[in-house]
C-alpha positions in Angstrom: 32.8 146.5 91.7 30.1 149.2 91.2 29.6 151.9 93.7 26.5 151.8 95.8 25.2 155.2 96.4 21.5 156.0 97.1 21.9 159.5 95.8 22.0 160.8 92.3 25.9 161.3 92.1 28.3 158.3 92.0 32.0 159.1 91.8 35.1 157.1 91.8 38.3 159.0 91.9 41.8 158.9 93.5 41.7 162.3 95.3 39.6 165.0 96.6 37.3 166.9 94.2 35.8 170.2 95.0 33.5 172.4 92.7 32.4 175.9 93.8 29.8 175.8 91.0 28.4 173.5 88.4 31.1 173.2 85.6 30.0 174.6 82.3 32.3 172.3 80.4 33.6 168.9 81.3 36.0 166.5 79.7 35.7 162.8 80.8 38.4 160.1 80.5 36.3 157.0 80.0 37.5 153.4 79.8 36.6 151.6 76.6 33.2 149.9 76.6 31.7 151.6 79.6 28.4 153.3 80.1 28.3 156.7 81.7 25.7 159.2 82.8 26.3 162.6 81.5 25.5 166.2 82.5 27.2 169.4 81.4 29.6 167.3 79.3 30.9 168.6 76.0 34.0 166.3 75.4 35.0 162.8 76.1 38.5 161.2 76.1 38.5 157.4 75.6 41.2 155.9 77.8 42.4 153.2 75.5 45.1 150.6 76.3 46.3 150.6 72.7 49.5 152.5 72.5 49.1 152.9 68.8 45.9 155.0 69.3 46.0 158.7 70.1 44.3 158.6 73.5 43.8 162.4 73.4 41.6 162.2 70.3 38.4 163.9 71.5 34.9 163.0 70.5 33.2 166.4 70.8 29.4 166.6 71.3 27.6 169.2 69.4 25.9 170.7 72.6 26.0 170.2 76.3 24.1 167.2 77.3 21.4 168.5 79.6 19.7 165.3 80.6 21.4 163.6 83.5 19.7 160.3 82.7 21.2 160.0 79.2 23.4 157.0 79.0 26.2 157.1 76.4 27.7 153.7 75.3 31.2 154.1 74.0 31.8 151.8 71.1 35.4 151.2 72.3 38.7 152.4 70.9 39.3 149.6 68.4 37.6 146.5 67.1 39.7 144.5 69.4 38.1 145.9 72.5 37.2 142.9 74.8 33.6 141.9 75.2 32.2 141.6 78.8 33.6 138.4 80.3 30.2 137.5 81.7 26.6 138.6 82.0 27.5 140.2 85.3 30.2 142.3 83.6 27.8 143.4 80.8 26.8 147.1 80.3 24.1 148.6 82.3 20.6 149.2 80.8 20.2 152.0 78.3 17.4 154.3 77.2 17.2 152.2 74.1 15.1 149.6 76.0 11.8 151.2 74.6 10.3 152.6 77.8 7.7 152.7 78.9 7.3 148.9 79.2 4.6 146.8 80.9 4.4 143.3 82.3 1.6 141.2 83.9 2.2 140.0 87.3 -0.4 138.2 89.6 -3.3 139.7 87.8 -1.9 143.2 87.8 -0.3 145.3 85.0 3.0 146.9 86.1 4.2 149.8 83.9 7.8 151.2 84.1 8.9 154.5 82.6 12.6 153.6 83.2 14.6 150.9 84.7 14.1 150.9 88.6 17.3 152.2 90.3 16.6 151.4 94.0 15.5 147.7 94.3 14.9 145.9 97.5 14.7 142.0 97.2 12.9 140.2 99.9 13.7 136.7 98.7 17.0 135.0 97.6 15.8 133.7 94.3 15.1 137.1 92.7 18.3 138.4 94.3 20.1 135.7 92.5 18.4 136.4 89.2 19.2 140.2 89.5 22.8 139.4 90.0 22.9 136.9 87.1 21.5 139.5 84.9 24.2 142.0 85.8 21.9 144.2 87.7 23.5 144.1 91.2 24.1 147.8 91.2 20.3 148.3 91.2 19.9 146.4 94.5 20.1 148.6 97.6 19.1 145.9 100.2 18.3 142.2 100.4 16.4 139.8 102.8 15.0 136.3 102.7 18.4 134.6 102.3 17.8 130.9 103.0 21.1 129.4 101.8 24.6 130.1 100.6 24.7 132.0 97.3 26.0 130.2 94.2 29.8 130.7 94.0 29.5 132.9 90.9 27.3 135.3 92.6 28.3 135.1 96.3 30.9 137.9 96.3 28.6 140.5 94.9 25.7 139.4 97.0 27.8 140.0 100.1 28.2 143.7 99.1 24.4 144.2 99.2 23.2 145.3 102.6 21.2 142.7 104.4 18.1 143.9 106.2 16.6 140.6 107.3 17.2 136.8 107.7 16.0 133.6 106.1 12.5 133.8 107.5 12.7 137.2 109.1 12.0 140.3 107.1 12.4 144.0 107.7 9.8 145.9 109.6 7.5 148.3 107.7 9.4 151.3 108.9 12.8 149.8 107.9 11.6 148.7 104.4 9.9 152.0 103.6 13.1 153.9 104.8 15.0 152.3 101.9 13.3 154.5 99.4 12.8 151.7 96.9 11.2 152.2 93.6 10.7 148.4 93.2 10.3 145.6 95.8 10.8 141.9 94.8 9.1 139.3 96.9 8.6 135.5 96.6 4.9 136.1 96.7 2.5 139.0 97.3 0.6 137.6 100.3 2.1 136.3 103.6 5.7 135.9 104.6 7.5 139.2 103.8 4.2 141.1 103.6 2.5 139.7 106.7 1.2 142.8 108.5 0.6 140.8 111.7 4.4 140.4 111.9 4.9 144.1 111.6 5.9 143.9 107.9 4.6 146.3 105.2 1.8 145.1 103.0 1.9 145.4 99.3 -0.6 148.2 99.4 1.5 150.1 101.9 4.6 149.7 99.8 2.7 150.9 96.6 1.4 153.9 98.6 5.0 154.8 99.2 5.6 155.1 95.5 7.2 151.8 94.8 6.0 148.9 92.7 6.0 145.3 94.0 6.7 142.2 91.9 5.9 138.6 93.0 8.8 136.6 91.6 7.8 133.0 92.2 4.2 132.8 93.3 1.2 135.2 94.0 -0.2 133.9 97.3 2.1 131.8 99.5 -0.7 131.5 102.1 -3.1 130.3 99.5 -1.2 127.3 98.3 0.2 128.7 95.2 3.6 126.9 95.7 2.0 123.8 94.3 1.8 125.7 90.9 5.5 126.4 90.7 7.4 124.5 88.0 10.8 124.4 86.5 9.7 127.2 84.1 8.9 129.5 87.0 12.4 131.1 87.1 12.4 131.4 83.3 9.2 133.5 83.4 10.7 135.6 86.1 14.0 136.1 84.3 12.0 137.2 81.1 10.0 139.7 83.2 13.1 141.2 84.8 14.7 141.5 81.4 11.8 143.6 80.2 11.6 145.7 83.4 15.3 146.6 83.3 15.8 146.7 79.5 18.1 143.7 79.4 16.0 141.2 77.6 18.9 140.0 75.5 20.9 139.0 78.7 17.8 137.3 80.0 17.3 135.3 76.9 20.9 134.1 77.1 20.4 132.8 80.6 17.0 131.3 79.6 18.6 129.5 76.7 21.2 128.0 79.0 18.5 126.8 81.5 16.4 125.3 78.7 19.3 123.5 77.2 20.2 122.0 80.6 16.6 120.8 80.9 16.5 119.3 77.5 19.7 117.4 78.2 18.0 115.7 81.1 14.9 115.0 79.0 16.9 113.4 76.4 18.9 111.3 78.8 15.9 109.8 80.5 13.8 109.2 77.4 12.6 105.5 77.3 13.7 104.7 80.8 11.4 103.1 83.3 9.6 105.4 85.7 11.2 105.4 89.2 9.1 105.6 92.4 10.5 108.4 94.5 10.2 109.8 98.0 11.7 113.3 98.8 12.5 113.2 102.5 13.4 116.4 104.3 13.8 115.4 108.0 11.7 114.5 110.9 11.3 111.2 112.7 7.5 111.1 113.3 5.9 112.4 111.4 8.4 112.7 108.5 8.6 115.8 106.4 8.3 115.3 102.7 8.7 117.6 99.7 5.9 117.1 97.1 3.9 119.1 94.6 4.9 122.1 92.5 8.6 122.3 91.4 9.6 119.1 93.4 7.1 117.0 91.3 8.0 118.7 88.1 11.7 118.1 88.7 11.1 114.4 89.7 8.7 113.8 86.7 11.1 115.5 84.2 13.9 113.3 85.5 11.8 110.2 84.9 10.3 109.5 88.3 7.0 109.7 90.2 6.6 111.1 93.7 5.0 108.4 95.9 3.3 111.1 98.0 0.4 113.4 96.9 1.1 117.0 95.8 -0.3 118.4 99.0 1.7 116.3 101.3 3.9 117.9 104.0 4.0 115.4 106.9 3.6 111.6 106.6 3.6 108.9 109.2 6.2 106.3 109.6 3.7 103.7 108.5 2.8 105.5 105.3 6.5 106.1 104.6 7.3 102.4 105.1 4.4 101.5 102.8 5.4 103.8 100.0 7.7 101.3 98.3 10.0 104.1 97.2 12.8 102.8 95.0 14.8 106.0 95.5 14.8 108.4 98.5 16.0 111.9 97.8 17.3 113.3 101.0 16.7 117.0 100.9 19.0 119.0 103.0 18.9 122.7 104.1 21.9 124.4 105.7 22.4 123.0 109.1 21.0 119.6 108.3 23.4 116.7 108.4 22.9 114.2 105.6 24.7 111.3 107.4 22.4 111.7 110.3 19.2 111.7 108.1 20.5 108.7 106.1 21.3 106.7 109.3 17.8 107.3 110.6 16.2 106.0 107.3 18.4 103.0 107.3 17.6 102.1 110.9 13.9 102.8 110.7 13.0 101.5 107.3 15.3 98.5 106.6 12.7 96.9 104.3 12.1 99.9 102.1 13.4 99.1 98.5 15.5 102.3 98.4 17.2 101.4 101.6 17.9 97.9 100.6 19.4 99.0 97.3 21.4 101.8 98.9 19.5 104.4 96.8 19.5 107.3 99.3 20.9 110.4 97.7 21.4 113.8 99.1 19.9 116.8 97.2 20.5 120.3 98.4 17.0 121.7 98.5 18.1 125.2 97.5 19.4 123.6 94.2 15.6 122.9 93.4 14.4 126.4 94.2 12.8 128.6 91.5 16.0 130.4 90.7 19.0 130.2 88.4 20.3 126.9 89.9 17.0 125.0 89.3 18.4 122.9 86.5 21.3 122.0 88.7 18.8 120.4 91.1 17.0 118.7 88.1 20.3 117.2 86.9 21.1 116.0 90.4 17.7 114.3 90.7 18.1 112.6 87.3 21.5 111.2 88.3 20.0 110.0 91.6 17.1 108.2 89.8 19.3 106.7 87.1 22.8 106.2 88.5 24.1 105.0 85.1 23.6 108.5 83.6 26.4 110.4 85.4 25.2 113.6 83.7 27.4 116.7 84.3 25.8 119.0 86.9 25.6 122.6 85.8 28.0 124.8 87.7 26.5 126.9 90.6 
């Protein structure tokens, strides 16, 4: 795994190293296919596993490389050098990204002269996207974790220091002490930037020298969540690809997400629209999930949410009168599906969904605007049309 060091020097070695002065000449033994940062380097030795190759063959530079930020991509020792096994194993961004680059975010233009090196993520979704893009070594801290991380990302996520909880973020002092050059948030208003809770505002963070990016919405307090769709994480992945010079990786992930979405669209084409309630707990009033990404997923899967887009709480009477044919039972960590199901069966025996046994658990985090969003879409499609049995994308 990559070393996490907030300083400028990152060293991995098997013994003690001591230098009384800056070496004038350095020879590096470098594994095939790796990226390295060079300073005062005039010779490189590829460490190749191919016994038929002279591993002491040296590639000499014409002059000492003076810029510590220069990244050299070794092409490998032979044509058979293995490619990265996953996006997370891919090479780090290079100076070939074409900096400076600019993106538009929440009515602002953000310009980057280089890929940010010290990133704090204050929401799980952008943390997941950074890891999926192979950018975990740029993350110095995380907060806003609301669920278990996808299995493919969990181990690396655990290595990133946590400075908050699901709905508790670091104080202004703690956040600013991280020395971030980029802060990722779910939105730019409220929650992690609520100054009444002792958190730093976007302006305070920017005054410290960092830039701030709203990954999902712009104003959580202003109802922007209703505007989120299945394409929200696609837009964010594309932005992150530009910011960090890894657009090719981003487009690979996006292509996979779009293919998963199209698979569902093709599967439900021509099917009757299903009346759906998305229940998330509570016994009076009941909590329902509606609007934004929830409605987009339900509609893409061939359904219609029986409650208006701005609904959060509904009465027992309204729920009973909804005539929902399918009830999606959304669960967060700590919620027990069997308990929620039993409540619905006992309280609404005449509801079409209850009578038909169409109560289906959907982990709410699978529908978040992150890399798992098409997993949630596929689960919803299978719930609405039990005959489909679509393969759910791996977490």
